[in-house]
C-alpha positions in Angstrom: 3.0 -69.6 193.9 4.4 -70.5 190.5 2.7 -72.6 187.9 4.5 -75.8 188.9 3.4 -75.4 192.5 -0.2 -74.8 191.4 -0.1 -78.0 189.2 1.5 -79.9 192.1 -1.4 -78.8 194.4 -3.9 -79.8 191.8 -2.2 -83.2 191.4 -2.2 -83.8 195.1 -5.9 -82.8 195.4 -6.7 -85.2 192.5 -4.8 -88.0 194.2 -6.5 -87.4 197.5 -10.0 -87.1 196.2 -10.1 -89.0 192.9 -7.4 -91.7 192.7 -7.8 -93.0 196.2 -11.5 -93.2 195.6 -10.9 -95.0 192.3 -9.0 -97.6 194.2 -11.9 -98.4 196.5 -14.4 -98.1 193.6 -12.4 -100.8 191.8 -11.7 -103.0 194.8 -15.2 -103.1 196.3 -16.5 -106.1 194.2 -13.7 -108.4 195.4 -14.2 -107.4 199.1 -17.4 -109.4 199.1 -15.2 -112.5 198.8 -12.6 -111.3 201.3 -10.1 -110.5 198.5 -8.2 -107.4 197.6 -8.3 -106.3 194.0 -4.7 -107.6 193.6 -5.7 -111.0 194.8 -8.7 -111.0 192.4 -6.3 -110.2 189.6 -4.0 -113.1 190.6 -7.1 -115.4 190.8 -8.1 -114.3 187.3 -4.6 -115.1 186.1 -4.7 -118.6 187.6 -8.2 -119.3 186.2 -7.2 -118.3 182.7 -3.7 -119.9 182.9 -4.2 -123.4 184.4 -1.0 -124.8 185.9 0.7 -121.5 186.2 3.5 -121.3 188.7 4.0 -118.8 191.5 7.3 -117.7 190.1 5.6 -117.0 186.7 3.2 -114.6 188.4 6.0 -112.9 190.4 8.2 -112.5 187.3 5.3 -111.0 185.3 4.5 -108.5 188.1 8.1 -107.7 188.9 7.8 -108.6 192.5 9.3 -111.3 194.8 7.9 -114.8 195.2 7.3 -114.1 198.8 5.1 -111.1 197.9 3.0 -113.3 195.6 3.0 -116.1 198.2 1.4 -113.7 200.7 -1.3 -112.7 198.1 -2.0 -116.4 197.5 -2.7 -117.3 201.1 -6.3 -116.0 201.2 -7.0 -117.7 197.8 -5.8 -121.0 199.3 -7.6 -120.5 202.6 -10.9 -119.7 200.9 -10.5 -122.7 198.6 -10.4 -120.6 195.4 -7.2 -122.2 194.3 -5.1 -125.2 195.1 -1.5 -126.3 194.5 -0.6 -129.4 192.5 2.8 -130.9 192.4 4.5 -131.0 189.0 4.8 -134.8 188.2 8.3 -134.2 186.7 9.6 -132.3 189.6 7.6 -132.6 192.9 9.3 -129.5 194.3 7.5 -127.3 191.7 3.9 -126.5 192.4 1.3 -125.6 189.8 -1.5 -123.2 190.8 -4.9 -124.3 189.6 -8.3 -122.8 190.3 -11.1 -124.7 192.0 -14.7 -124.7 190.8 -15.5 -122.2 193.5 -12.5 -120.1 192.4 -13.8 -120.0 188.8 -17.2 -119.0 190.0 -15.8 -116.2 192.3 -13.5 -114.9 189.5 -16.4 -114.9 187.0 -18.7 -113.0 189.5 -16.1 -110.4 190.5 -15.2 -110.0 186.8 -18.8 -109.3 185.9 -19.2 -106.8 188.7 -16.0 -105.0 187.7 -17.0 -104.9 184.1 -20.5 -103.5 185.0 -18.9 -100.8 187.1 -16.5 -99.9 184.3 -19.3 -99.9 181.7 -21.4 -97.6 183.9 -18.4 -95.3 184.2 -18.1 -95.3 180.3 -21.8 -94.6 180.0 -21.4 -91.4 182.1 -18.0 -90.3 180.9 -18.2 -91.5 177.3 -16.2 -94.1 175.5 -14.2 -91.6 173.4 -13.2 -89.6 176.5 -12.5 -92.8 178.5 -10.2 -94.0 175.7 -8.4 -90.7 175.6 -8.0 -90.7 179.4 -6.7 -94.2 179.5 -4.3 -93.5 176.6 -3.0 -90.4 178.4 -2.5 -92.4 181.7 -0.8 -95.2 179.8 1.6 -92.7 178.2 2.2 -91.1 181.6 2.9 -94.5 183.1 5.4 -95.4 180.5 7.3 -92.1 180.3 7.2 -91.0 183.9 6.3 -93.8 186.4 8.0 -96.8 184.8 11.0 -94.7 183.6 11.4 -93.4 187.2 11.0 -97.0 188.6 13.7 -98.3 186.2 16.1 -95.5 187.2 15.6 -96.3 190.9 16.4 -100.0 190.3 19.8 -99.1 188.8 
């Protein structure tokens, strides 16, 4: 087994044991409200950007409007957000959070921050910063670059 194969095995093991676990670690606080972490992030965006439009969220995330529409359905069904027609163009809908939505976003946000802060307490702020900087660089140079190439 050459060095690249060993590194690949290590990367796969890290993915299976660490990164998948990180996903559930991060998403657990939002599950209490029947939301995925992605849906929580969309709720957060709506709470902090009143009257944002669905297409604005889709454009920012680089996904289709129908993908965001599917993510919005639980937010609407649980009365965390509502849609309001644009008075200048009734076909356009603004997304606004309800009082309940603001409360839910704030509670999930505090739980996520607490979990992250506990992680930093164990791992250390300096090492946490280094890790996030390294992952950010990897994302830019490898993941996003590869994604851009695939779209061409």
